[in-house]
C-alpha positions in Angstrom: -3.3 -25.7 -7.8 -0.2 -23.5 -9.5 1.0 -20.1 -8.0 0.2 -16.9 -10.3 3.6 -15.4 -11.3 3.4 -11.6 -11.2 3.1 -8.6 -9.1 1.2 -5.3 -8.6 0.9 -4.3 -12.4 0.2 -7.9 -14.1 -1.8 -7.9 -17.2 -2.1 -4.2 -17.2 0.0 -3.3 -20.4 -2.9 -1.6 -22.1 -5.0 -0.4 -19.0 -1.8 1.5 -17.6 -0.4 2.9 -20.9 -0.3 6.3 -21.9 -1.4 7.9 -25.1 1.7 9.0 -27.0 0.6 12.5 -26.7 0.6 12.6 -22.9 4.2 11.1 -22.8 6.8 13.2 -21.1 7.0 15.4 -18.1 4.6 15.2 -15.6 2.9 18.7 -14.8 3.8 19.8 -11.3 0.4 21.1 -11.1 -0.7 17.6 -10.8 1.5 16.7 -7.9 0.4 19.7 -5.7 -3.3 19.5 -6.8 -5.3 19.9 -3.3 -8.9 18.4 -2.2 -11.2 18.9 0.2 -13.2 16.4 2.3 -16.1 15.6 0.7 -14.7 16.1 -2.7 -15.5 14.0 -5.7 -12.7 12.4 -7.4 -11.9 9.7 -10.5 -9.2 7.5 -9.9 -6.7 8.2 -13.0 -3.6 6.4 -12.8 -0.2 8.1 -13.9 1.8 5.0 -15.1 5.3 7.0 -14.9 4.5 7.7 -11.0 4.2 4.2 -9.0 4.2 5.7 -5.7 0.9 6.0 -4.1 -0.6 4.3 -6.9 -4.0 2.3 -6.1 -4.3 -1.4 -7.2 -5.3 -1.3 -11.1 -8.6 -2.9 -10.9 -10.1 0.4 -9.6 -9.1 2.5 -12.5 -11.5 5.0 -13.5 -14.1 4.6 -10.9 -15.4 7.8 -8.8 -14.8 8.1 -5.0 -14.9 10.7 -2.3 -12.3 12.2 -0.3 -12.4 11.2 3.3 -9.0 12.7 4.9 -5.4 13.5 3.9 -2.8 10.8 5.4 0.9 12.2 4.7 1.1 13.3 1.0 -1.9 11.3 0.1 -5.5 11.2 0.3 -7.9 8.6 1.6 -10.9 8.0 -1.0 -13.6 5.6 -0.2 -15.0 4.1 -3.4 -17.8 1.3 -3.7 -16.6 -2.1 -5.2 -19.9 -3.8 -5.5 -22.0 -3.7 -2.2 -18.8 -3.0 0.3 -17.4 0.5 0.6 -13.3 0.5 0.2 -11.0 3.1 1.5 -7.5 3.6 -0.8 -4.5 5.7 0.3 -3.8 7.7 -3.2 -1.1 10.1 -4.3 -2.9 13.1 -5.8 -0.9 12.7 -9.2 -3.4 9.7 -9.5 -6.7 11.7 -8.9 -8.8 13.9 -10.8 -11.9 16.2 -10.0 -15.0 14.4 -11.0 
């Protein structure tokens, strides 16, 4: 068997591409937005910020905030039958 070459953002050229009108500086309100426990959020990656980004297969999924870990939030999502916990920076989250 051969090894797959590539890293975290492999095969995500279209998925993690910004719309031409969304390019430019990122709003500071996205960085400092606050979420409470049990808030429903949607995972929406900000491609310009790699810190605190989740694995791209979870892009667009909805989850529930379970707590805070440093600057990031612990978000629980359902992946098939399993529940998974992700640590996500608030710039990659939207209310949903």
